[in-house]
SEDREN-556159 format. One record per residue (C-alpha): x, y, z. Coordinates in steps of 0.1 Angstrom, whole numbers, padded with zeros to 4 digits, always signed. Each point is the difference from the previous one (the first is absolute). Layout:
REM SEDREN-556159
XYZ
...
***
This chain:
REM SEDREN-556159
-0029-0105-0190
-0031-0014+0021
-0026-0020-0022
-0036-0002+0003
-0022-0026-0020
+0033-0014-0018
+0008+0040-0014
+0026+0024+0013
-0018+0028+0020
+0004+0029-0022
-0016-0029-0030
-0029-0007+0021
-0008+0038+0007
-0003+0008-0038
-0020-0035-0007
-0024+0008+0029
-0003+0038-0006
-0011-0007-0035
-0025-0028+0004
-0011+0026+0031
-0009+0025-0026
-0018-0027-0025
-0024-0007+0026
-0035+0004-0015
-0038-0006+0019
-0002-0033-0015
+0028-0010+0020
-0013+0006+0032
-0003-0031+0016
-0035-0013+0004
-0015-0027+0018
-0019-0024-0023
-0033-0017+0011
+0016-0030+0013
+0024+0022+0022
-0026+0024+0014
-0017-0030+0017
+0030-0016+0008
+0009+0000+0037
+0031+0027+0003
+0026-0029+0010
-0009-0017-0034
+0002+0027-0026
+0031-0004-0017
+0029+0024-0001
+0008+0021-0028
+0027-0009-0025
+0014+0036-0003
-0006+0034+0021
-0018+0025-0009
+0010+0037+0004
-0014+0030-0013
+0017+0037+0005
-0029+0014-0017
-0032-0018+0012
-0030-0002-0021
-0029+0023+0007
-0028-0026+0011
-0030+0022+0009
+0000-0013+0030
+0007+0035+0019
+0038-0002+0002
+0018+0029-0016
+0030-0016-0017
+0034+0016-0012
+0038-0009-0009
+0026-0008+0026
+0024+0031-0006
+0029-0009+0015
+0036-0001-0011
+0013-0028-0023
+0022-0016+0031
-0033+0003+0024
-0025-0015-0028
+0023-0027-0007
+0009-0003+0041
-0039-0010+0004
+0000-0021-0030
+0025-0020+0017
-0019-0004+0029
-0027-0013-0020
+0016-0026-0016
+0014-0011+0033
-0032-0001+0014
-0010-0021-0026
+0032-0019+0007
-0010-0008+0033
+0028+0018+0017
-0027+0016+0027
-0024-0027+0000
-0032-0005-0017
-0014+0029-0015
-0028+0004-0023
-0002+0039-0005
+0019+0036+0005
-0020+0031-0007
+0014+0033+0003
-0020+0036+0001
+0017+0033-0003
-0022+0032+0006
-0032-0020-0004
+0009-0016-0031
+0007-0036-0005
+0039+0000-0016
+0009-0036+0004
-0019-0032-0003
+0013-0033+0006
-0015-0035+0001
+0021-0034+0010
-0008-0037+0009
-0034+0001+0010
-0011+0036-0009
-0026+0007-0022
-0012+0038-0008
-0042-0011+0000
+0004-0030+0030
-0006+0015+0041
+0031-0006+0017
-0004-0014+0036
+0010+0029+0023
+0004-0016+0034
+0006+0025+0030
+0001+0030-0022
-0036-0003+0001
+0004+0013+0038
+0013+0030-0016
-0031+0004-0023
-0022-0003+0030
+0016+0027+0014
-0007+0023-0027
-0032-0011+0003
-0007+0014+0034
+0019+0030-0012
-0028+0005-0026
-0030-0006+0024
+0016+0029+0020
+0001+0021-0031
-0032-0005-0002
-0009+0010+0036
-0012-0034+0015
+0030-0002+0027
+0021+0035+0010
+0037-0004+0006
-0010+0004+0036
-0019-0032-0001
+0037-0018-0009
+0005+0003+0040
-0037-0013+0010
-0005-0035+0014
-0007-0022-0028
-0030-0014+0019
-0019+0031-0004
-0005-0001-0039
-0017-0037+0006
-0033+0007+0011
-0010-0042-0005
+0022-0014+0025
-0004-0010+0034
+0028+0018+0025
-0014-0015+0028
+0017-0031-0012
+0034+0012-0012
+0036-0004+0018
+0015+0025+0025
+0011+0030-0020
-0014+0001-0035
+0000+0040+0004
+0037-0004-0003
-0005-0011-0037
-0005+0034-0024
-0003+0001-0033
+0039+0013+0000
+0014-0026+0023
-0016-0030-0024
+0009+0022-0035
+0039-0004+0017
-0003-0032+0008
-0003+0006+0039
-0037-0013+0006
+0016-0023+0025
-0023-0031+0001
+0012-0031+0013
-0019-0030-0014
+0003-0039+0000
+0012-0012-0033
-0019-0035+0005
-0030+0014+0018
-0002+0028-0030
+0005-0031-0023
-0036-0014+0011
-0020+0030-0011
+0023+0018-0026
-0022-0010-0028
-0036+0000+0017
-0016+0026-0024
-0031+0004+0023
+0019+0005+0034
+0024+0029-0017
-0022+0014-0028
+0004+0037+0001
+0006+0016+0034
+0000-0035+0012
+0036-0003-0006
+0012+0024+0022
-0025-0010+0027
+0013-0031-0001
+0038+0011-0001
-0011+0023+0031
-0014-0030+0019
+0030-0024-0006
+0026+0025+0004
+0022+0002+0038
-0003+0034+0009
+0013+0024-0016
+0031+0021+0014
+0027+0025-0005
+0021-0031-0002
-0021-0021-0023
+0000+0029-0023
+0030+0000-0015
+0011-0002-0040
-0017-0037-0010
-0001-0002-0040
-0033-0008-0012
-0022-0014+0034
-0031+0005-0013
+0006+0038-0001
-0008+0007-0039
-0036-0018+0005
-0006+0021+0032
+0004+0032-0023
-0019-0017-0026
-0030-0004+0021
+0001+0034+0011
-0003+0015-0037
-0031-0024-0004
-0015+0015+0030
+0004+0036-0011
-0001+0003-0037
-0039-0001-0016
-0006-0036-0015
+0025-0026+0005
+0037+0006+0000
+0003-0023-0032
-0021+0024-0022
+0021+0027+0018
+0028-0013-0016
-0011-0004-0032
-0023+0031-0005
+0029+0023+0021
+0034-0010-0007
+0004-0028-0026
-0030+0011-0027
+0013+0034+0005
+0038-0004-0013
-0015-0026-0028
+0008-0033+0018
-0022-0023-0014
+0018-0033-0003
+0009-0009+0034
-0010-0030+0027
-0006+0007+0037
-0006-0027+0020
-0021-0002+0030
+0005-0008+0033
-0023-0026+0021
-0016+0030+0018
-0012+0016-0034
+0019+0026-0001
+0032+0005-0030
+0032-0013+0014
+0020+0028+0014
+0033-0012-0003
+0004-0025-0030
-0021-0018-0024
-0002+0020-0028
+0012+0005-0032
+0006+0029-0026
+0019+0008-0034
+0033+0018+0007
-0011+0029-0021
-0028+0008+0023
+0025-0001+0028
+0018+0027-0010
-0033+0019+0002
-0001-0008+0037
+0036+0013+0001
-0011+0033-0018
-0025+0005+0031
+0028+0003+0020
+0023+0017-0021
-0022+0027-0006
-0007+0008+0038
-0037-0020-0002
-0010+0024-0035
-0020-0018-0023
-0003+0016-0034
+0008+0037+0020
-0027-0009+0027
+0010-0011+0033
-0011-0037+0002
+0019-0015+0032
+0003+0022+0031
+0033+0021-0003
+0005-0002+0039
-0005-0036+0001
+0020-0014-0028
+0027+0025+0015
-0002-0021+0029
-0006-0039-0017
+0032+0008-0022
+0024+0013+0033
+0020-0019+0017
-0018-0001+0030
+0014-0035+0020
+0031-0016-0002
-0008-0037+0003
+0024-0022+0016
-0002-0030-0022
+0021-0022-0018
-0013+0002-0036
-0005+0036-0003
+0029+0019-0014
+0015+0024+0029
-0005+0029-0022
-0034-0006-0004
-0025+0020+0022
-0039-0010+0000
-0030+0029+0000
-0037-0013-0010
+0005-0034-0016
+0027+0019-0024
+0039-0001+0006
+0021+0028-0001
+0037-0002-0007
+0028+0026-0008
+0016-0006-0033
+0037+0014+0000
+0012+0014-0033
+0038+0012-0001
-0002+0029+0028
-0041+0003+0002
-0026-0019+0013
-0034-0004-0012
-0032-0012+0013
-0016-0033-0015
-0031-0017+0014
-0013-0036-0016
-0031-0022+0003
+0019-0032+0005
-0012-0038+0000
+0018-0032-0002
+0013-0014-0029
+0011+0034-0010
-0031+0021-0009
+0012+0034+0004
-0017+0037-0003
+0027+0022+0008
-0001+0039-0008
+0028+0026+0007
-0021+0030-0001
+0030+0025-0003
+0010-0015-0032
-0037-0006-0017
+0007-0038+0000
-0020-0027+0006
+0012-0038-0004
-0020-0030-0001
+0011-0034+0005
-0013-0037-0005
+0014-0033+0010
-0003-0035+0014
+0034+0002+0020
+0002-0018+0031
+0030+0023+0009
-0011+0032-0010
+0024+0027+0012
+0030-0002-0026
-0020+0013-0027
+0002+0033+0017
+0035+0002-0007
-0002+0014-0036
-0031+0023+0012
+0020+0014+0024
+0031+0003-0014
-0011+0003-0037
-0032+0014-0010
-0005+0023+0031
+0033+0016-0008
-0004+0001-0040
-0031+0025+0010
+0021+0020+0026
+0025+0010-0027
-0030+0020-0017
***
């Protein structure tokens, strides 16, 4: 019989299940003052994994429950946790599972800490999409606006200096990474940190001056390519006050997300595609918004029409690094998940290094992953083959 950590498999599962049940609130890994001050790469690895199938109520706005699965499925998830800690899938720091709006499994590994915001990388793009959906819900934009020229919302720009074809760039095009900008990288490096020239709408002004003409041929899927920051600039232009205040007051505060870091772009606007950190449990809250069709506490919080499009498979990008069964929506990914003869729709915000907020609405399932892995695809194998199927049986 296969051995794990020097133990026969059956004995490992008995030991793991016993220790699993013994975890208490005091055992959850928290950052020391010294660790909290360290750069992420210098945070020491945990000496053992923390796993809990009955997460602790922490008065942070997250309801908790227990992992009510068969012994076989529960032990299979425990086995995955040990494998994550052992590095089988790469370098990962957290795995959290919510079922029917209750956190039922919470685990931390390596650099994971329950109270330490974790870098989100490009998952921030998905959060930027939710911010836009919130602006639509509050009436600052409409669904029809998604197909209008992006520049029509930017009154502080000078269209006379724009390259040709800029009217082809709509919010829809930017959200699906089809903005179509073609900018000389060396030329851009000369001004990419110029906070005076790029301030506010100056960023888009400069992009549309520096780009070659926007054509049907240039508007192909190109990941990043300034698209998220163009969307953030529009949100800033249409909401009252600043978009930074809007994010805090109309998204994060209302979700009870108070311990976070959100860097600014050279334009002075919040970063739209990366460089933000939030805690793993707070990622669950963002997933719940998607899982609950944009509702928060029973009230519509994110435009349901927008969210449906954002999390749908609108585009099939022909790029090497994206799995072939993934489609792209509005900064969110879509993929079908096969479980036996059934197929379930899954959507996810995905950031490099292994950051994911994955939602399977039909199963009432939200899964959060954090990591610092250079090849972050392996972790999805146990997610698709072990964890999601365990809940599909219920």
